[in-house]
C-alpha positions in Angstrom: 128.0 104.9 59.4 125.6 103.7 56.7 123.9 100.4 57.4 124.0 98.0 54.5 120.4 96.9 53.6 119.8 93.3 54.7 119.3 92.2 51.2 122.9 93.0 50.4 124.5 90.9 53.1 126.5 88.1 51.5 127.1 84.9 53.4 128.9 81.9 52.1 126.9 78.9 50.8 127.9 76.9 53.9 126.4 79.6 56.2 123.4 80.0 54.0 122.5 76.3 54.6 122.5 76.9 58.3 120.4 80.1 58.4 117.0 78.2 58.7 118.4 76.2 61.6 119.7 79.3 63.4 116.5 81.2 62.7 114.4 78.4 64.3 116.7 78.2 67.3 116.6 81.9 67.9 112.9 82.4 67.0 111.9 82.7 70.7 114.8 85.1 71.2 116.5 82.8 73.7 119.1 80.0 73.1 118.7 77.3 75.8 121.7 75.5 77.2 120.9 72.3 75.3 120.4 74.3 72.1 123.8 75.9 72.6 125.6 72.6 73.1 123.7 71.0 70.2 124.5 73.8 67.8 128.1 74.1 68.9 128.8 70.4 68.8 127.1 69.9 65.4 128.7 73.0 63.9 132.1 71.8 64.7 131.2 68.4 63.1 130.0 69.9 59.8 132.9 68.8 57.7 131.9 70.9 54.7 132.2 74.3 56.4 135.3 76.4 56.1 137.1 77.4 59.3 135.8 80.9 59.0 132.2 79.6 58.6 132.7 77.4 61.7 133.8 80.4 63.7 130.8 82.4 62.6 128.5 79.5 63.5 130.0 79.4 66.9 129.5 83.1 67.4 125.8 82.7 66.4 125.6 80.0 69.0 126.5 82.3 71.9 123.6 82.8 74.3 125.0 86.1 75.5 125.2 87.5 72.0 121.7 87.2 70.5 121.3 88.3 66.8 120.4 92.0 66.6 117.2 93.0 64.9 119.1 93.8 61.7 120.6 90.3 61.4 117.4 88.6 62.5 115.5 90.5 59.8 118.0 89.4 57.2 117.5 85.7 58.2 113.8 86.2 57.9 114.0 87.8 54.5 116.4 85.1 53.3 114.0 82.4 54.5 111.1 84.0 52.8 112.9 84.1 49.5 113.8 80.4 50.0 110.1 79.6 50.6 109.1 81.5 47.5 111.7 79.6 45.4 110.6 76.2 46.7 108.7 74.2 44.1 108.4 70.9 45.7 105.1 69.0 46.2 105.4 69.0 50.0 106.1 71.5 52.7 109.9 72.1 52.9 111.9 71.1 56.0 114.7 73.2 57.5 117.2 71.0 55.7 115.3 71.5 52.4 115.4 75.2 52.7 119.0 75.3 53.8 120.2 73.2 50.9 118.2 75.3 48.4 119.6 78.5 49.8 123.1 77.1 49.7 122.7 76.2 46.0 121.4 79.7 45.2 124.3 81.3 47.1 126.9 79.0 45.3 125.7 80.3 41.9 126.5 83.8 43.0 129.5 83.1 45.2 132.6 85.0 44.1 135.3 82.4 44.7 135.7 78.7 45.4 133.8 76.8 48.1 134.8 73.2 49.0 131.4 71.8 48.1 130.3 70.8 44.6 127.2 68.9 45.3 124.9 70.2 48.1 122.7 67.2 47.8 125.6 65.0 48.9 124.0 62.4 51.2 126.6 63.0 53.9 125.7 66.7 54.0 122.0 66.0 54.0 122.4 63.5 56.8 124.4 66.0 59.0 121.8 68.8 58.5 118.8 66.4 59.1 120.4 65.2 62.3 120.7 68.8 63.6 117.2 69.6 62.5 115.8 66.6 64.3 117.5 67.7 67.6 116.3 71.3 67.3 112.8 70.2 66.4 112.6 68.0 69.5 113.9 70.9 71.7 111.5 73.5 70.4 108.6 71.9 68.8 106.2 74.8 69.2 108.5 77.2 67.4 109.2 74.7 64.7 105.5 74.2 64.0 104.8 77.9 63.9 107.6 78.4 61.3 107.5 75.3 59.1 104.5 73.1 59.8 100.7 73.5 59.6 99.3 75.2 62.7 98.6 72.9 65.6 95.0 72.3 66.4 95.9 71.3 70.0 93.8 73.2 72.6 96.1 74.7 75.3 93.3 75.0 77.8 94.4 78.6 78.6 91.3 80.8 78.3 91.7 84.1 76.4 90.7 86.1 79.4 93.5 84.5 81.4 96.1 85.6 78.8 94.7 89.1 78.9 94.8 89.3 82.7 98.3 87.8 82.7 99.5 90.5 80.3 97.9 93.1 82.4 99.7 91.8 85.5 103.1 91.3 83.9 103.2 94.8 82.5 106.5 95.5 80.7 108.2 92.3 82.0 106.2 89.6 80.2 109.0 89.2 77.7 111.8 88.5 80.2 109.5 86.2 82.2 108.8 84.2 79.0 112.5 84.0 78.2 113.3 82.6 81.7 110.4 80.1 81.4 111.8 79.0 78.0 115.2 78.5 79.6 113.7 76.5 82.4 112.0 74.2 80.0 115.3 73.0 78.7 116.3 69.5 79.8 119.3 70.9 81.6 116.8 72.3 84.1 115.3 69.0 85.2 114.0 68.8 88.7 114.7 65.6 90.6 115.3 64.4 94.2 118.9 64.6 95.3 120.4 62.1 97.7 123.0 64.5 99.2 123.3 68.2 99.7 126.6 68.1 97.8 124.8 66.7 94.7 122.0 69.3 94.9 124.5 72.1 95.4 126.5 71.0 92.4 123.4 71.0 90.3 122.3 74.4 91.5 125.8 75.8 90.7 125.5 74.4 87.2 122.1 76.1 86.8 123.5 79.4 88.0 126.4 79.1 85.5 123.8 78.5 82.7 121.9 81.6 83.7 125.1 83.7 83.9 125.9 82.7 80.4 122.6 84.2 79.4 123.6 87.4 81.2 120.6 87.0 83.5 122.5 87.8 86.7 124.0 91.1 85.4 120.7 92.6 84.3 120.7 95.2 87.1 124.3 96.2 86.6 125.5 99.1 84.4 126.0 98.6 80.7 129.8 99.0 81.0 129.8 96.1 83.5 127.9 93.7 81.2 124.4 94.5 82.4 121.4 96.4 81.2 120.9 98.7 84.2 117.4 97.2 84.5 116.5 96.2 88.1 113.0 95.6 87.0 114.0 92.8 84.6 116.3 91.3 87.4 113.4 91.3 89.8 111.2 89.5 87.2 113.9 86.9 86.6 114.2 86.3 90.4 110.4 86.0 90.8 110.2 83.5 87.9 113.0 81.3 89.3 110.8 81.0 92.4 108.3 79.0 90.5 111.0 76.4 89.6 113.4 75.9 92.5 113.9 78.2 95.5 117.5 77.0 96.1 118.3 78.3 92.6 116.4 81.6 93.2 118.2 82.1 96.6 121.7 81.3 95.3 121.0 83.5 92.2 120.0 86.3 94.7 123.1 85.8 96.8 125.6 85.9 93.9 124.1 88.7 91.8 121.8 90.6 94.2 123.7 90.5 97.5 127.3 90.1 96.5 127.3 91.9 93.2 124.6 94.3 94.4 126.7 95.3 97.4 129.7 96.0 95.1 127.4 98.0 92.9 125.6 100.0 95.7 128.4 100.5 98.2 131.5 100.6 95.9 132.7 103.2 93.5 134.0 103.1 89.9 137.2 101.3 90.8 135.3 98.4 92.3 132.8 98.4 89.5 135.5 98.1 86.9 137.5 95.5 88.7 134.8 93.2 90.1 131.2 93.9 89.0 131.5 92.4 85.5 133.2 89.3 87.0 130.5 88.9 89.6 127.8 89.1 86.8 129.5 86.5 84.7 130.2 84.2 87.7 133.9 84.4 87.0 134.1 85.7 90.6 131.6 83.8 92.8 131.1 85.6 96.1 129.1 85.9 99.2 127.6 88.6 101.5 129.0 88.3 105.0 126.9 90.5 107.3 125.1 88.3 109.9 127.1 87.0 112.8 126.3 84.3 115.3 125.7 86.8 118.1 124.4 89.6 115.9 121.7 89.0 113.2 119.2 91.8 113.2 121.5 94.2 115.2 123.8 95.1 112.3 125.2 98.1 114.2 126.5 95.7 116.9 128.6 93.5 114.6 131.9 92.5 116.2 134.1 91.7 113.2 136.8 94.4 113.0 138.6 96.1 110.2 141.6 97.9 111.6 143.6 100.2 109.3 147.4 99.7 109.3 148.7 103.0 107.8 152.3 101.7 107.5 151.2 98.8 105.2 148.3 100.6 103.6 146.0 97.6 104.5 143.0 96.8 106.6 143.2 93.8 109.0 140.0 91.9 109.0 139.6 89.9 112.2 136.9 87.9 114.0 137.6 88.6 117.7 135.5 85.7 119.2 134.0 82.4 118.0 130.5 83.9 118.3 131.5 86.9 116.1 131.9 84.5 113.1 129.8 85.2 110.1 126.8 82.9 110.2 124.6 81.3 107.6 126.4 82.9 104.7 125.1 81.8 101.3 127.8 80.8 98.7 130.3 80.2 101.5 131.5 76.9 100.1 131.6 78.1 96.4 132.6 81.8 96.9 136.1 83.1 96.2 135.5 86.6 97.7 133.2 88.0 100.4 131.7 91.4 101.0 132.4 91.5 104.8 130.7 94.0 107.1 133.0 95.1 109.9 133.7 97.8 112.4 136.1 100.2 110.7 138.8 101.6 112.9 141.4 104.1 111.6 143.8 106.3 113.6 142.4 104.9 116.8 138.8 105.9 116.0 135.9 103.6 115.3 133.8 104.9 112.4 131.1 102.2 112.5 130.2 99.4 110.2 131.5 99.4 106.7 131.9 96.8 103.9 135.1 95.3 102.6 136.0 93.0 99.7 137.9 90.1 101.3 139.4 87.3 99.1 138.5 83.8 100.5 139.9 81.3 98.0 142.5 81.2 95.3 141.9 80.2 91.7 142.3 76.5 92.7 139.5 77.0 95.2 141.8 76.6 98.2 141.1 78.7 101.2 143.5 81.6 101.7 145.6 81.9 104.9 143.6 83.2 107.9 140.2 82.2 106.4 138.2 79.4 108.1 134.9 78.1 106.7 132.6 75.5 108.1 129.6 74.0 106.3 126.2 74.7 108.1 125.2 71.2 107.1 121.7 70.1 106.3 118.9 72.6 106.8 115.1 72.3 106.9 115.1 73.4 103.3 117.2 75.2 100.6 119.8 72.4 100.7 120.9 73.4 97.2 122.4 76.6 98.8 125.9 76.2 100.3 125.4 78.1 103.6 128.4 78.3 105.9 130.1 80.0 108.8 133.2 82.1 108.2 136.0 83.4 110.5 138.9 85.7 109.7 142.2 85.6 111.6 144.0 88.9 110.9 143.4 88.7 107.2 145.0 91.7 105.4 143.4 93.4 102.4 144.5 96.5 100.5 143.1 99.8 101.5 141.3 100.1 98.2 139.2 97.0 99.1 137.0 99.2 101.3 133.7 99.8 99.5 134.0 103.5 99.8 130.9 105.1 98.5 129.8 106.4 101.9 133.1 106.4 103.8 136.8 106.3 102.8 140.2 106.1 104.5 143.2 107.9 103.0 146.7 106.5 102.9 147.6 108.1 106.2 144.5 106.9 108.0 142.3 110.0 107.7 138.6 109.1 107.5 136.3 111.1 105.2 132.6 110.7 104.3 130.1 112.7 102.2 127.6 112.1 105.2 129.0 113.5 108.4 126.5 112.2 110.9 127.3 108.5 111.7 123.7 107.5 112.2 122.6 108.9 108.9 125.6 107.4 107.2 124.8 104.0 108.7 121.1 104.0 107.7 121.9 105.4 104.2 124.3 102.5 103.7 121.7 99.9 104.7 119.1 101.7 102.6 121.0 101.1 99.4 120.6 97.4 100.0 116.8 97.5 100.2 116.6 96.1 96.7 117.0 92.6 98.1 114.1 93.1 100.5 112.0 94.2 97.5 112.9 91.0 95.5 112.8 88.3 98.2 109.0 88.4 98.9 108.3 88.1 95.1 110.0 84.7 95.0 108.3 83.7 98.2 104.9 84.7 96.7 105.8 82.7 93.5 105.9 79.6 95.8 102.5 80.5 97.3 101.0 81.1 93.8 102.3 77.7 92.7 100.8 76.0 95.8 97.4 77.7 95.3 97.4 76.7 91.6 98.1 73.1 92.4 95.5 73.0 95.1 92.8 74.7 92.9 93.5 72.3 90.0 93.4 69.3 92.3 90.1 70.6 93.8 88.6 70.7 90.3 89.6 67.0 89.7 89.2 65.2 92.9 85.7 64.0 93.8 84.4 62.8 97.2 80.9 61.7 98.2 77.8 61.7 96.2 74.3 63.2 97.0 72.7 60.1 95.6 73.5 56.6 94.2 73.1 57.6 90.5 74.8 61.1 90.6 78.5 61.8 90.3 80.6 62.5 93.4 81.1 66.1 94.3 84.2 68.0 93.3 86.2 69.2 96.3 86.1 72.8 95.1 82.3 72.6 95.0 82.2 72.2 98.8 81.7 75.6 100.5 84.3 74.7 103.2 86.9 74.0 100.5 86.1 77.3 98.8 86.6 79.0 102.1 90.0 77.4 102.4 91.4 78.3 99.0 89.5 81.3 97.5 90.7 83.9 100.1 94.2 82.7 99.5 93.8 83.2 95.7 92.5 86.7 96.3 95.3 87.6 98.7 97.9 86.2 96.3 96.6 88.6 93.6 96.5 91.5 96.0 100.1 90.9 97.2 101.3 90.3 93.7 100.0 93.7 92.6 101.3 95.4 95.8 104.8 94.0 95.4 105.0 95.0 91.7 103.9 98.5 92.7 106.6 98.6 95.4 109.2 97.4 92.8 108.1 100.3 90.5 108.4 102.8 93.3 111.9 101.5 94.0 112.9 101.7 90.4 111.7 105.3 90.1 112.7 106.4 93.6 114.0 109.8 94.6 116.1 110.4 97.7 113.0 111.8 99.4 111.1 108.6 98.8 113.6 106.2 100.3 112.3 106.3 103.9 108.8 105.3 102.8 110.2 102.7 100.4 112.3 101.1 103.1 109.2 101.0 105.4 107.1 99.5 102.6 109.8 97.0 101.7 110.0 95.8 105.3 106.3 95.5 105.7 105.5 93.8 102.4 108.4 91.4 102.8 107.0 90.4 106.2 103.4 90.1 105.2 104.1 88.3 101.8 106.4 85.7 103.3 104.1 85.1 106.3 101.3 84.6 103.8 103.5 82.2 101.7 104.2 79.9 104.7 100.5 79.8 105.8 99.1 79.5 102.2 101.4 76.6 101.3 100.4 74.7 104.5 96.7 75.2 103.8 97.1 74.1 100.2 99.0 71.0 101.3 96.2 70.0 103.6 93.6 70.8 100.9 95.3 68.1 98.8 95.2 65.4 101.5 97.6 62.6 101.2 98.5 63.5 97.6 99.8 66.8 98.9 102.2 64.9 101.2 104.0 63.2 98.2 107.3 64.8 97.3 106.4 64.7 93.6 103.5 67.1 94.1 105.8 69.9 95.2 104.5 70.9 98.6 107.3 69.3 100.6 109.9 71.5 98.9 107.7 74.6 98.7 107.0 74.4 102.4 110.5 73.6 103.5 112.2 76.1 101.3 109.9 79.1 102.1 110.1 78.6 105.9 113.4 80.6 106.1 111.9 83.5 104.1 110.2 84.7 107.2 113.5 85.3 109.0 116.2 86.0 106.3 116.5 89.5 104.8 115.3 90.5 108.3 113.2 88.7 110.9 109.6 89.5 110.1 108.6 90.5 113.6 111.6 92.9 113.9 110.9 94.3 110.4 107.3 95.0 111.4 108.5 97.0 114.4 110.6 99.0 111.9 107.5 99.6 109.8 105.6 100.9 112.9 108.5 103.2 113.7 108.5 104.4 110.1 104.8 105.2 110.2 105.2 107.0 113.5 108.1 109.0 112.2 106.2 110.1 109.2 103.3 111.1 111.4 105.6 113.1 113.7 107.2 114.8 110.8 103.8 115.8 109.4 102.9 117.5 112.7 106.3 119.2 113.1 106.3 120.6 109.5 102.6 121.6 109.3 101.9 122.4 112.9 98.3 123.7 113.3 97.2 122.6 109.9 98.1 119.0 110.7 96.2 119.3 114.0 93.1 120.7 112.3 93.3 118.0 109.7 93.5 115.3 112.4 90.5 116.8 114.2 88.6 117.1 111.0 89.2 113.5 110.0 87.9 112.3 113.4 84.8 114.5 113.1 84.2 113.4 109.5 84.6 109.7 110.4 82.1 110.1 113.2 79.5 111.6 110.8 80.1 109.5 107.6 81.4 106.1 108.8 80.5 105.7 112.5 76.9 106.9 112.4 74.2 104.4 113.4 73.0 103.9 109.8 76.4 103.1 108.3 77.6 100.9 111.1 74.5 98.7 110.4 74.4 99.1 106.7 74.3 95.6 105.1 73.3 96.0 101.5 75.5 94.4 98.8 76.2 97.6 97.0 77.7 99.1 100.1 79.7 96.1 101.2 81.1 95.5 97.7 82.0 99.1 97.2 85.7 100.1 97.1 84.7 103.2 99.1 83.5 101.2 102.2 86.4 98.8 102.0 89.1 101.5 101.7 87.5 103.6 104.4 87.5 100.6 106.8 91.2 99.9 106.2 92.1 103.5 106.5 90.1 103.9 109.7 91.9 100.9 111.3 95.3 102.3 110.4 94.5 105.8 111.6 92.9 104.7 114.9 95.9 102.5 115.7 98.3 105.2 114.8 96.6 107.9 116.9 96.1 105.6 119.9 99.7 104.4 119.7 101.1 107.9 119.5 99.0 108.9 122.5 100.2 105.9 124.5 103.9 106.5 123.8 103.5 110.2 124.6 101.9 109.5 127.9 104.5 106.8 128.9 107.4 109.1 128.1 105.7 112.0 130.0 105.3 109.6 133.0 109.1 108.9 133.1 109.5 105.9 130.7 112.6 106.0 128.4 111.8 105.9 124.7 113.1 102.3 124.6 111.0 101.2 127.6 107.9 102.9 126.1 108.4 101.1 122.9 108.6 97.7 124.7 105.4 98.5 126.6 103.6 99.2 123.3 105.3 96.5 121.1 102.2 94.5 120.3 100.3 97.8 119.5 103.1 98.7 117.1 102.9 95.3 115.3 99.1 95.8 114.9 99.7 99.3 113.4 102.3 97.9 111.0 99.9 95.2 109.8 97.2 97.8 109.3 99.6 100.0 107.3 100.6 97.2 104.9 97.0 95.9 104.5 95.8 99.4 103.6 98.6 100.0 101.2 98.1 96.7 99.4 94.3 97.4 99.1 95.0 100.8 97.6 97.5 99.4 95.2 95.0 96.7 94.1 92.2 99.2 93.7 94.5 101.6 91.7 95.5 98.7 89.4 91.8 97.8 88.8 91.0 101.4 88.1 93.7 101.5 85.4 92.2 98.7 83.5 90.9 99.8 80.1 89.1 96.5 79.5 85.7 96.0 81.3 86.3 92.2 81.3 89.4 92.8 83.5 87.4 94.9 85.9 84.8 92.2 86.1 87.5 89.6 86.9 89.3 91.7 89.5 86.5 93.5 91.3 85.4 90.3 93.2 89.1 89.6 93.9 89.5 93.0 95.6 86.2 92.6 97.5 87.2 89.1 98.8 90.6 90.3 99.9 89.1 93.3 101.6 86.1 91.7 103.3 88.0 88.6 104.4 90.6 90.9 106.0 87.9 92.9 107.7 86.3 89.7 108.9 89.6 88.6 110.3 89.7 91.8 112.4 86.0 91.9 113.2 86.6 91.8 117.0 88.6 95.0 116.7 86.0 96.7 114.5 83.2 95.7 116.9 85.2 97.0 119.8 85.6 100.4 118.0 81.9 100.3 117.1 82.9 100.8 113.4 80.5 98.0 112.6 77.6 96.5 114.5 76.9 92.7 114.8 74.4 92.8 112.1 77.0 94.2 109.7 79.6 91.6 110.8 77.2 88.8 109.9 76.5 90.4 106.5 80.2 90.6 105.8 80.6 86.9 106.7 77.8 85.9 104.4 79.2 88.1 101.6 82.6 86.5 101.9 80.9 83.1 101.4 79.2 84.3 98.3 82.4 85.8 96.9 84.2 82.5 97.5 81.6 80.8 95.4 81.9 83.5 92.7 85.7 83.1 92.6 85.3 79.3 92.5 83.6 79.8 89.1 86.6 81.8 87.9 89.3 79.9 89.7 90.8 78.4 86.5 90.9 81.7 84.7 92.5 83.4 87.7 95.2 80.8 88.5 96.1 80.5 84.8 96.6 84.2 84.8 99.5 83.7 87.2 101.3 82.5 84.0 102.9 79.4 85.5 103.5 76.9 82.7 102.9 73.2 83.4 106.6 72.4 83.3 107.2 74.7 86.3 104.1 73.6 88.2 105.4 70.0 87.7 103.0 68.4 90.1 101.3 65.2 88.7 98.0 66.1 90.5 97.9 69.5 88.8 99.1 68.9 85.2 
């Protein structure tokens, strides 16, 4: 099909007069909820438009159907022609251009149009009213298009923008789109007197995001999405800067509920339900956790018994304690993905997922379904968490999400994965995307807190060295630098590490999944632990001002507390990390045999000569301490030594008669230390790799001290262990401490540039002490 050149598109005079307005509204490539309502209300009120023109105006006002490049280019070319034809003494307004373009179109219009005079005061008044509203909504875009350039200084240094672009990678555009949406008056943060009011507001926000097709981004194209998990993760992360109740409910609806349908279902489920989940036509929840079984998914007690005569599964909660617990969207959801023990033909085939309707279209609970509100929580009170019980609820056989296991009409069970353990872990592995995303929102909260605290520290003064000199800024005190600069460095390190993990997940192969699951568990734990600790430290660094609700710390702290235990309890997850590292180590020895043993011996000998010799353990010069070689070697040594010693302990315990389970309990704290070392090493390698990829020397100059502070502050935190292992001597430990102090001072000089590079606009920081 031949595409008509844009210069040949013919729109009516009425539409021509609206093109400048639509171009201005869509110039940032996103139509906010208020812009949508403004355009739609005003378009319907434009008496001079024909019915066909009004219909087209309504189509152009749909946030889910942005103008394609072809139409947008036509608008741009039409505007340029209008500007060229303008001969007034002043700069034209949107209304001026629209009326001029309408008059030009009327001269060439083949047919009648119900307007003789485009300068009719009533028409001018209508268009000016619409222009005024759009200008107030999007002043920056308006200025860039039609006014003289603004001379206002934004305060964002050029190097911050370069660093932000470097960190954002290919997702800067979608982040900017979300930030623009969140600047709309619809997304106004305020204090809510009741959880019901807060939940209602969050639900309205979710609906607004669904209309923009944000929730469906990770779904296939045929289900209304873009098949782009990377964009979805970037949206989730950006929502974390604004409101964590919104981010969590967004994740429950589109990531857990819709994600489970996508990952565990097959084509029949995708066609019937996935598009509706993405548009929020079908609100749903993810019902896995039970009161008696949270981390132990295999031990869930909810049953799904197949009735071959009826062709139905009977979903049942056998005891009060087997009820589904803490389920997000429980009060708003109409359907649940329920995890239950599948029994068919008298055989239990383990935990599977089922689509179970909960409410009808009038939002009334269906027979056999009981829901209770969890009530007020420490935080996240905009999320409707509840408990759910099922009393012999029947669902069709086809409601089994059957990607990894299916039941035929007669009750015969089949699966592409024969071993039940492998099937179970494969099923859980497909849901790891949530664990990849959750820490990114938690880290968003931590980055917000660090930014607020740094900005406050650069404004607040206390105590003066003399009667005639200004008081000292908080961030000029070494103790204050010690509180905040290591947090700033670690926030950068974790940000880069989490983005690398996301990239690994997006480009995964089947062989990668075990390591990705291990990394996801470890980074989720370390990043969310960091968030809770960083927010508390930043709150204290802001004194009494930090205790005021308006300065954000109250919500940031309360809302992130749960991140350490949802999507997996962090301590349990870190044990899984250790097991994953041990399994990979064991596999290496089993597959490579003697070569692996020789490599292990060689590493130990090499470490003794190159890293643990008397000279290196006492080496204190700056070039050595600030080198990535020393820092990486120290992190790798800690991980290797903990891995080897843990392996030996477990082996000896099992040989002495301990069961594998008992041996694991005996070495549990050792396992947690190994998991921590594994994550810290991986994050440092990701950070170093990212710095090495920078083509701009200015970026390297900014990030090198960030890496060194993260690395040396971490080594300092483990100095007791390093001293025990004689990897460093006391003289070197002292030199590391001194270097950390110097790096804190260096980062203090760059603190504004670095925090601005997080790319958090003032309307999302929204703390009076920081904007």
